[in-house]
PABA-298192 format. One record per residue: x, y, z of N, C-alpha, C in turn; residue in three letters. Coordinates in steps of 0.001 Angstrom, whole numbers, padded with zeros to 6 digits, always signed. Layout:
// PABA-298192
XYZXYZXYZala/...
END
This chain:
// PABA-298192
-013028+009374-017665-013882+009076-016522-013059+008934-015251met/-011908+008250-015346-011109+007994-014152-010655+009269-013477ala/-010405+010318-014252-009910+011553-013665-011014+012426-013092asn/-012271+011981-013186-013382+012747-012643-014018+012047-011445asn/-013249+011186-010775-013808+010401-009690-014351+011265-008563leu/-013669+012359-008242-014086+013179-007111-015465+013784-007374ile/-015775+014053-008618-017058+014667-008951-018216+013674-008871ala/-017904+012370-008903-018959+011370-008871-019489+011195-007453asn/-020814+011066-007311-021405+010882-005990-021464+009416-005598ser/-021339+008511-006569-021391+007082-006297-020387+006372-007182ser/-019547+005545-006563-018489+004870-007295-018609+003365-007142leu/-018311+002658-008222-018327+001196-008204-016908+000683-008439lys/-016516-000310-007639-015154-000806-007743-015061-002314-007710gly/-013877-002797-008103-013532-004219-008038-012370-004366-007068ile/-012499-005250-006104-011421-005553-005170-010692-006788-005670leu/-009394-006629-005937-008587-007741-006448-007686-008253-005325val/-007807-009526-005014-007036-010132-003933-007907-010336-002715gly/-007935-011563-002187-008774-011884-001035-007931-012485+000088cys/-006715-011967+000259-005824-012429+001303-005998-011670+002598gly/-004969-011705+003432-005035-011163+004791-005432-009693+004822tyr/-004766-008841+004017-005022-007413+004105-006291-006984+003381phe/-006821-007837+002543-008043-007468+001828-009207-007240+002761ser/-009185-007900+003930-010278-007702+004881-010356-006253+005358gln/-009199-005616+005484-009186-004215+005913-009711-003310+004801phe/-009393-003667+003561-009926-002909+002423-011451-003011+002391his/-011957-004243+002478-013399-004442+002385-014134-003742+003528met/-013603-003857+004735-014232-003202+005879-014302-001692+005674glu/-013229-001123+005134-013205+000325+004906-014171+000738+003799ala/-014190-000014+002706-015106+000325+001613-016559+000253+002088trp/-016857-000714+002944-018242-000862+003401-018681+000280+004310gln/-017722+001027+004835-018060+002180+005678-018274+003452+004869arg/-018037+003400+003570-018156+004599+002728-019433+004487+001895ile/-020453+005274+002214-021736+005116+001515-021675+005439+000034pro/-020693+006225-000376-020601+006609-001796-019898+005557-002650glu/-019439+004464-002034-018685+003443-002762-019365+002086-002636val/-019385+001357-003735-019896-000011-003725-018897-000930-004424glu/-018433-001938-003709-017611-002973-004342-018571-003954-004999ile/-018540-004002-006330-019508-004811-007068-018948-006161-007471val/-017604-006339-007325-016995-007630-007665-015727-007811-006850ala/-015447-009059-006508-014164-009410-005919-013489-010419-006825ile/-012168-010425-006770-011402-011214-007729-010196-011829-007034cys/-009985-013115-007226-008803-013786-006699-008500-014984-007599asp/-007218-015263-007777-006831-016389-008629-007282-017718-008042ser/-007583-017738-006743-008121-018921-006071-009614-018703-005845asp/-010472-019295-006667-011913-019058-006545-012484-019447-005189pro/-011949-020508-004582-012446-020932-003274-012160-019870-002212asp/-010968-019287-002287-010623-018220-001349-011554-017022-001545lys/-011832-016697-002789-012718-015563-003079-014124-015815-002543ala/-014630-017040-002733-015971-017357-002240-016027-017305-000711arg/-014990-017848-000073-014939-017820+001387-014870-016392+001908ser/-014080-015565+001242-013958-014159+001613-015306-013452+001457phe/-015971-013710+000348-017267-013090+000096-018302-013469+001137gly/-018314-014734+001528-019258-015188+002553-018995-014506+003883glu/-017727-014354+004230-017370-013714+005500-017890-012287+005575lys/-017868-011583+004440-018239-010168+004438-019657-009930+003919trp/-020419-010989+003763-021795-010821+003308-021868-010225+001917gly/-020889-010542+001086-020795-009949-000239-021770-010647-001183phe/-022571-009865-001897-023575-010427-002800-023294-010120-004267thr/-022151-009498-004552-021795-009172-005932-021169-010351-006650gly/-020494-010059-007737-019925-011112-008582-018502-011462-008144glu/-018120-012713-008410-016810-013227-008040-016107-013738-009298ile/-014831-013333-009447-014058-013707-010629-012692-014245-010219phe/-012094-015008-011120-010736-015498-010879-009699-014711-011672ser/-010139-013785-012525-009193-012926-013248-009783-011531-013400ser/-008919-010533-013321-009366-009153-013474-009852-008891-014892leu/-009228-009501-015872-009658-009322-017269-011112-009742-017453ser/-011474-010883-016882-012855-011353-016985-013802-010411-016254asp/-013370-009922-015097-014213-009023-014316-014507-007746-015079ala/-013483-007170-015705-013669-005909-016426-014434-006111-017727leu/-014290-007275-018334-015061-007563-019547-016547-007695-019218ala/-016841-008234-018041-018229-008431-017632-018842-007163-017062thr/-018005-006358-016391-018487-005144-015718-017726-003921-016245leu/-017988-003522-017471-017202-002438-018086-017451-001063-017483pro/-018507-000913-016694-018856+000415-016184-018313+000708-014795asp/-017488-000174-014229-016927+000122-012904-015991+001328-013005val/-015808+002010-011880-015007+003229-011863-013552+002993-011483asp/-013307+002005-010613-011945+001831-010121-011654+000375-009781phe/-010352+000094-009671-009869-001224-009273-008970-001052-008053val/-009245-001815-007011-008438-001801-005794-007586-003065-005782asp/-006266-002914-005927-005348-004051-006017-004737-004313-004650ile/-005119-005443-004058-004634-005811-002727-003975-007191-002798ala/-002988-007300-003649-002280-008552-003897-000784-008353-003637thr/+000007-009435-003571+001454-009283-003390+002102-008498-004534pro/+003249-007886-004279+003877-006957-005231+004187-007532-006604pro/+004543-008806-006678+004942-009375-007971+003809-009365-008990ala/+002568-009267-008524+001421-009281-009436+000981-007889-009871ser/+001550-006836-009285+001016-005489-009484+001140-004988-010917his/+002274-005221-011549+002474-004704-012910+001426-005269-013864leu/+001211-006564-013819+000221-007187-014705-001184-006654-014439glu/-001535-006501-013180-002876-006029-012841-003076-004559-013210leu/-002048-003743-013014-002134-002337-013417-002242-002238-014936val/-001531-003105-015644-001620-003103-017104-003053-003375-017548glu/-003684-004374-016934-005058-004733-017303-006021-003603-016950val/-005935-003099-015726-006861-002046-015288-006696-000775-016105ala/-005449-000395-016379-005215+000840-017132-005633+000687-018587ser/-005490-000512-019124-005939-000758-020501-007442-000548-020632arg/-008168-000798-019553-009613-000584-019555-009990+000826-019076his/-008985+001670-018824-009247+003058-018463-009772+003257-017059gly/-009448+002339-016145-009974+002429-014790-008971+003071-013840lys/-009470+003872-012919-008624+004406-011850-008161+003247-010980ala/-006973+003394-010375-006351+002274-009671-005837+002742-008320ile/-006147+001968-007274-005432+002100-006008-004703+000781-005797ile/-003399+000868-005554-002551-000327-005527-001802-000423-004202cys/-001839-001589-003608-001123-001800-002357+000380-001592-002557gln/+001058-001270-001427+002497-001205-001413+003037-002542-000912lys/+004300-002870-001191+005227-002170-002079+004699-002165-003523pro/+004975-001094-004220+004409-000925-005553+004869-002013-006514leu/+006138-002425-006420+006684-003447-007315+007955-004014-006700ala/+008406-005181-007162+009618-005790-006606+010910-005047-006938pro/+010888-004204-007964+012104-003481-008357+011751-002071-008796ser/+012760-001197-008794+012552+000180-009246+012129+000200-010703leu/+012764-000631-011527+012456-000646-012955+010996-001038-013203glu/+010538-002042-012465+009151-002485-012632+008183-001412-012142glu/+008535-000743-011051+007686+000339-010545+007598+001477-011564ala/+008724+001818-012183+008723+002882-013180+007879+002500-014387gln/+007954+001253-014808+007140+000776-015924+005659+000873-015584thr/+005317+000462-014374+003935+000493-013894+003383+001913-013897leu/+004146+002849-013349+003712+004250-013288+003578+004828-014699val/+004529+004482-015567+004483+004983-016945+003239+004484-017677ala/+002870+003235-017440+001669+002680-018082+000437+003505-017716leu/+000286+003769-016436-000869+004544-015992-000840+005950-016588ala/+000347+006557-016637+000467+007900-017191+000145+007956-018664gly/+000669+006994-019402+000432+006968-020849-001046+006775-021174glu/-001739+006047-020323-003145+005748-020585-004101+006723-019890arg/-003532+007685-019186-004335+008744-018592-005234+008311-017458gly/-004824+007281-016698-005640+006843-015570-004984+007277-014262val/-005809+007482-013254-005305+007866-011940-004760+006627-011239arg/-003529+006730-010745-002879+005637-010022-002507+006132-008633leu/-003011+005471-007605-002728+005836-006217-002076+004647-005516met/-001022+004918-004748-000353+003876-003978-000938+003864-002574val/-001182+002693-002049-001863+002568-000758-000890+002830+000397his/-000419+004058+000483+000410+004503+001604-000512+005154+002626glu/-001113+004330+003481-002179+004817+004348-001696+005423+005659asn/-000422+005210+006038+000034+005708+007334-000109+007226+007449phe/+000133+007948+006365+000068+009416+006436-001356+009908+006712arg/-002344+009050+006516-003734+009445+006762-004221+009044+008151phe/-003378+008379+008938-003787+008040+010300-003949+009323+011120gln/-004970+009390+011980-005310+010657+012639-004186+011245+013469pro/-003328+010406+014081-002238+010960+014879-001186+011642+014018trp/-000949+011107+012822-000001+011762+011923-000591+013053+011357his/-001906+013080+011118-002553+014311+010662-002493+015374+011763arg/-002643+014939+013033-002571+015884+014146-001166+016456+014285ala/-000155+015609+014137+001231+016085+014196+001490+017087+013078ile/+001004+016772+011879+001177+017678+010742+000544+019039+011032lys/-000652+019034+011631-001336+020293+011945-000532+021106+012959ala/+000051+020441+013960+000877+021137+014949+002098+021757+014291ile/+002737+020994+013405+003920+021516+012716+003558+022734+011861leu/+002435+022645+011156+002035+023748+010279+001609+024981+011075glu/+001150+024787+012303+000733+025918+013134+001925+026642+013763ser/+003117+026055+013620+004361+026622+014182+004354+026622+015710lys/+003496+025802+016318+003405+025743+017776+004742+025351+018397thr/+005483+024475+017743+006757+023996+018291+007961+024644+017603val/+007726+025710+016852+008832+026415+016211+008677+026528+014718gly/+009598+027261+014123+009521+027547+012694+010338+026595+011823asp/+011270+025852+012425+012163+024996+011649+012073+023547+012110glu/+012244+022658+011168+012341+021232+011482+013804+020827+011347gln/+014369+020313+012418+015773+019903+012389+015945+018389+012353tyr/+015105+017686+013107+015271+016234+013138+013973+015548+013545ser/+013849+014314+013099+012745+013434+013483+013359+012108+013904ile/+012920+011593+015046+013380+010269+015482+012164+009375+015647tyr/+012197+008218+015003+011060+007312+015019+011558+005929+015398trp/+011057+005423+016513+011428+004090+016974+010234+003158+016819arg/+010420+002052+016108+009337+001117+015832+009738-000273+016284met/+008886-000876+017108+009063-002265+017524+007782-003010+017176arg/+007797-003760+016065+006576-004374+015565+006085-005518+016455met/+007004-006317+016983+006623-007369+017915+006092-008640+017293gly/+006094-008759+015960+005547-009976+015356+006513-010659+014398asp/+007792-010287+014447+008720-010860+013486+009867-011652+014087gly/+009903-011781+015391+011072-012392+016021+010923-013894+016261trp/+009685-014409+016345+009474-015804+016698+009706-016728+015495gln/+009964-018027+015724+010216-018962+014619+009087-019038+013596pro/+007840-018846+014050+006708-018920+013115+006256-017548+012630asp/+007161-016593+012627+006824-015224+012228+006111-015188+010882ala/+004974-014479+010850+004180-014188+009655+003416-015390+009085tyr/+003629-016601+009616+002974-017770+009037+001458-017684+009123leu/+000937-017064+010176-000507-017038+010370-001218-016024+009497ser/-000485-015055+008917-001177-014020+008144-000613-013823+006742arg/+000704-013662+006596+001296-013434+005282+002613-014224+005171gln/+002507-015534+004988+003702-016385+005007+004727-016049+003924pro/+004285-015416+002831+005232-015071+001775+006249-014032+002230tyr/+005960-013321+003331+006945-012397+003898+008262-013109+004202phe/+008169-014361+004614+009349-015098+005072+010362-015314+003954arg/+009905-015300+002706+010796-015554+001573+011289-014288+000893ala/+010783-013123+001314+011239-011880+000691+012749-011720+000907tyr/+013521-011513-000153+014963-011273+000033+015237-009947+000734pro/+014301-008999+000599+014320-007740+001360+012981-007666+002071arg/+012998-007301+003361+011741-007348+004101+011409-006047+004834leu/+012219-005664+005799+011833-004586+006709+011558-003268+005991leu/+012494-002822+005171+012310-001551+004463+011295-001710+003345ile/+011417-002782+002616+010552-003059+001463+009086-003132+001859tyr/+008790-003801+002988+007406-004061+003351+006823-003028+004317glu/+007578-002678+005366+007045-001795+006401+007719-000424+006409thr/+009018-000408+006203+009756+000849+006266+009295+001886+005266gly/+008744+001444+004143+008262+002403+003146+007171+003295+003728val/+006368+002740+004648+005327+003542+005301+005955+004685+006103his/+006998+004350+006854+007634+005351+007703+008287+006444+006854leu/+008927+006024+005777+009567+006996+004891+008532+007941+004293ile/+007378+007391+003915+006326+008242+003354+005799+009220+004387asp/+005659+008787+005642+005183+009696+006685+006185+010823+006916val/+007482+010498+006882+008507+011531+007028+008375+012557+005896val/+008172+012093+004679+007965+013006+003544+006741+013882+003779arg/+005682+013288+004314+004439+014029+004582+004648+015086+005665tyr/+005283+014701+006766+005440+015627+007892+006371+016782+007563leu/+007397+016507+006769+008364+017554+006451+007973+018348+005208thr/+007110+017779+004382+006792+018418+003114+007985+018478+002196gly/+008890+017508+002358+010149+017532+001617+010496+016128+001139ser/+011249+016049+000059+011660+014751-000485+012993+014311+000115glu/+013230+013011+000073+014480+012441+000575+015619+012767-000383val/+016698+013267+000183+017853+013667-000610+018996+012662-000543asn/+019191+012051+000634+020233+011041+000784+019844+010065+001878asp/+020440+008870+001828+020069+007791+002740+021310+007078+003241val/+021331+006771+004539+022296+005851+005118+021505+004769+005839gln/+021845+003512+005599+021076+002424+006193+022002+001346+006729ala/+021675+000866+007905+022410-000220+008543+021385-001312+008845tyr/+021387-002361+008037+020361-003390+008103+020953-004725+008536leu/+020177-005514+009252+020632-006825+009692+019447-007768+009838ser/+019761-009044+009994+018727-010065+010172+018918-010713+011533lys/+017890-010617+012390+017931-011226+013719+017251-012592+013725arg/+016173-012709+012959+015442-013973+012895+015989-014800+011731asn/+016677-015879+012033+017317-016680+011001+016335-017576+010249gln/+015066-017576+010665+014066-018395+009985+013408-017682+008813asp/+013778-016425+008575+013250-015700+007426+014408-015254+006541ile/+014092-014883+005306+015152-014602+004330+015687-013176+004404ala/+014815-012211+004623+015216-010810+004505+015605-010164+005814gly/+016032-008910+005723+016422-008166+006921+015198-007835+007769glu/+015374-007854+009085+014257-007546+009975+014624-006513+011036asp/+015809-005930+010918+016227-004906+011868+017040-003861+011119ser/+016863-002607+011490+017597-001587+010754+017588-000223+011414gly/+018618+000510+011121+018712+001922+011495+018923+002691+010202leu/+017982+003569+009883+018012+004301+008619+018015+005796+008915val/+018938+006512+008302+019014+007964+008458+018724+008600+007106val/+017681+009436+007068+017266+010106+005840+017649+011578+005906leu/+018271+012068+004843+018497+013499+004696+017427+014072+003794gly/+016672+015058+004291+015608+015663+003494+016102+016918+002793leu/+015447+017259+001704+015852+018425+000921+015752+019732+001703glu/+014887+019775+002720+014751+020997+003519+015769+021092+004652asn/+016721+020142+004707+017770+020173+005712+017471+019338+006942gly/+016245+018846+007090+015902+018010+008221+016515+016616+008073cys/+016827+015988+009207+017292+014590+009193+016311+013750+009990arg/+015971+012565+009445+015063+011652+010123+015782+010346+010398ala/+015670+009867+011625+016265+008597+012015+015148+007593+012267thr/+015175+006480+011546+014187+005421+011690+014880+004233+012343leu/+014493+003923+013560+015092+002846+014353+014068+001734+014446asp/+014295+000636+013673+013260-000378+013518+013776-001763+013847met/+012920-002581+014463+013251-003982+014707+011966-004792+014783ser/+012047-006138+014814+010842-006972+014777+009874-006712+015917pro/
END
């Protein structure tokens, strides 16, 4: 069933996680007439109820994904919008029930855990999608169309991307929305830089071949790096420079 999602005219899903970014998930799902979120799930029931009230949600509320899937066995997919450390367990549960999965990034805290997670979905034959949404933003799609039209030439030699987020330099950085960011031992590349790397892969149509990175921490009130210069070598010969700071 999970591999036939595109053929279905109406899909039912469970949203797992009712934190800061879940609001963007819910808002987007509510704009898609072919999709209905029939349950929300969070380990904190009070947070889930408050989230449901904010969005006028009238479906069921659960504190565990296992309970949700046992009660609603006919749902088509699970949308995981929780911190990375919980992803492996949630993917294990969803894939065991044969449900298609969309999972927030970062996919997992380590490469080994990410590989285990992907293998689980593959072994069980379920569709697993990582929530790398930057490549679907309309400006990146427009750039891709220009590149494919050869309007600016036939070869890609370099990409330079400068990012200034503006919300990570102050003493109370991230406290108002995602305070767990402050304790990440790795932050800039792990949390935000992965989006940029994925967009570079999308625009070039090529995989990363080699990496040079110069990372530092400017805000001493957080644990991980918040500034970096990253140079990516792509298999097609293009080089991308990512210049990032808070």
